[in-house]
C-alpha positions as CSV (number, residue, x, y, z in Angstrom):
1,M,-10.6,-36.5,-17.9
2,T,-8.3,-36.6,-21.0
3,K,-4.6,-35.9,-20.8
4,L,-5.1,-32.7,-22.8
5,E,-7.8,-31.6,-20.3
6,V,-5.3,-32.2,-17.5
7,A,-2.7,-30.1,-19.3
8,A,-5.3,-27.4,-19.9
9,I,-5.9,-27.1,-16.1
10,Y,-2.3,-26.3,-15.5
11,I,-2.0,-24.1,-18.5
12,A,-5.0,-22.1,-17.3
13,A,-3.6,-21.9,-13.8
14,N,-0.3,-20.6,-15.0
15,L,-2.0,-18.1,-17.3
16,L,-3.9,-16.8,-14.3
17,I,-0.6,-16.5,-12.4
18,L,0.9,-14.5,-15.3
19,L,-2.2,-12.3,-15.4
20,W,-1.9,-11.6,-11.7
21,L,1.8,-10.7,-12.1
22,A,1.0,-8.5,-15.1
23,I,-1.7,-6.6,-13.1
24,R,0.9,-6.1,-10.3
25,V,3.2,-4.4,-12.9
26,I,0.4,-2.3,-14.3
27,A,-0.7,-1.1,-10.9
28,R,2.9,0.0,-10.0
29,R,3.3,1.7,-13.4
30,F,0.0,3.6,-12.8
31,K,0.9,4.5,-9.2
32,G,4.3,5.9,-10.2
33,R,3.1,7.3,-13.5
34,I,5.8,5.3,-15.3
35,A,5.1,4.4,-18.9
36,H,8.4,2.8,-19.9
37,G,11.2,1.0,-18.0
38,D,11.2,1.1,-14.3
39,G,11.6,4.8,-13.8
40,G,14.1,4.2,-11.0
41,S,11.4,2.5,-8.9
42,D,12.9,-0.5,-7.1
43,D,9.3,-1.8,-6.4
44,L,8.4,-1.6,-10.2
45,A,11.8,-3.2,-11.2
46,V,11.1,-6.2,-8.9
47,A,7.5,-6.5,-10.2
48,I,8.8,-6.4,-13.8
49,R,11.4,-9.1,-13.1
50,V,9.0,-11.3,-11.2
51,H,6.6,-11.2,-14.2
52,G,9.5,-11.7,-16.7
53,N,10.8,-14.7,-14.7
54,A,7.4,-16.3,-14.7
55,S,6.9,-15.7,-18.4
56,E,10.3,-17.1,-19.3
57,Y,9.8,-20.3,-17.3
58,S,6.1,-20.9,-18.0
59,A,6.4,-21.0,-21.8
60,G,8.8,-24.0,-21.8
61,A,6.9,-25.9,-19.1
62,M,3.6,-25.5,-20.8
63,I,5.0,-26.7,-24.1
64,G,6.5,-29.7,-22.3
65,L,3.1,-30.4,-20.6
66,V,1.2,-30.4,-23.9
67,V,3.8,-32.5,-25.8
68,L,3.9,-35.0,-22.9
69,A,0.1,-35.2,-23.0
70,L,0.1,-35.7,-26.8
71,M,2.8,-38.4,-26.5
72,G,0.6,-40.4,-24.1
73,A,2.3,-39.7,-20.8
74,A,0.6,-41.1,-17.7
75,T,-2.0,-38.8,-16.2
76,W,-0.2,-38.9,-12.9
77,Q,3.0,-37.6,-14.6
78,L,1.1,-34.6,-15.9
79,H,-0.4,-33.9,-12.5
80,V,2.9,-34.2,-10.7
81,L,4.9,-32.1,-13.2
82,G,2.1,-29.6,-13.8
83,G,1.2,-29.3,-10.1
84,A,4.8,-28.9,-8.9
85,F,5.6,-26.3,-11.6
86,T,2.4,-24.4,-10.7
87,L,3.2,-24.5,-7.0
88,G,6.7,-23.2,-7.7
89,R,5.4,-20.4,-9.8
90,L,3.0,-19.4,-7.0
91,L,5.6,-19.5,-4.3
92,H,8.4,-17.6,-6.1
93,P,6.6,-14.3,-6.4
94,I,5.3,-14.5,-2.8
95,G,8.9,-14.8,-1.7
96,M,9.9,-11.9,-4.0
97,K,7.3,-9.5,-2.7
98,G,8.2,-9.7,1.0
99,G,7.0,-13.1,2.0
100,P,9.4,-15.7,3.4
101,I,12.6,-15.9,1.3
102,A,12.3,-19.6,1.5
103,F,9.2,-19.4,-0.7
104,R,11.3,-17.8,-3.4
105,Q,14.0,-20.5,-3.1
106,I,11.5,-23.4,-2.9
107,G,9.7,-21.9,-5.9
108,M,12.8,-21.9,-8.0
109,V,13.8,-25.3,-6.9
110,L,10.4,-26.7,-7.9
111,T,10.6,-24.8,-11.2
112,L,14.1,-26.2,-12.0
113,L,13.2,-29.8,-10.8
114,T,10.1,-29.8,-13.0
115,Y,12.1,-28.5,-16.0
116,A,14.4,-31.5,-15.5
117,G,11.4,-33.8,-15.0
118,F,9.8,-32.5,-18.2
119,A,13.1,-33.0,-20.1
120,L,13.5,-36.5,-18.8
121,A,9.9,-37.6,-19.4
122,L,10.0,-36.2,-22.9
123,L,13.3,-38.1,-23.7
124,V,11.9,-41.3,-22.3
125,A,8.7,-40.9,-24.3
126,A,10.6,-40.1,-27.5
127,F,12.8,-43.2,-27.2
128,T,10.3,-45.8,-26.0
């Protein structure tokens, strides 16, 4: 498996997570007949922010993953960073929608640690 194929697996997984979160927003909009904004619905407001949060963090991580793959990072690095980020992005919305609050916290810790990991790995690759 090439490094770009490894990156593609995590990109696809994160796109599916974003799709799932978008469908959750759409379902709440449909149920509440709310076309714009959150219409005062706390449930919709949370769904919108969970989707927004995932969108905001996923873009940077996926760019980092592809650039690392193109720069020749070790396959294990791509799996560790891509896997940890994806796990974090799965846990966070579960914790936000009524699951254990620890899932939300662990999800964000994994997200932030992998952001730091991507940054460090990119800097090392750039200067070596």
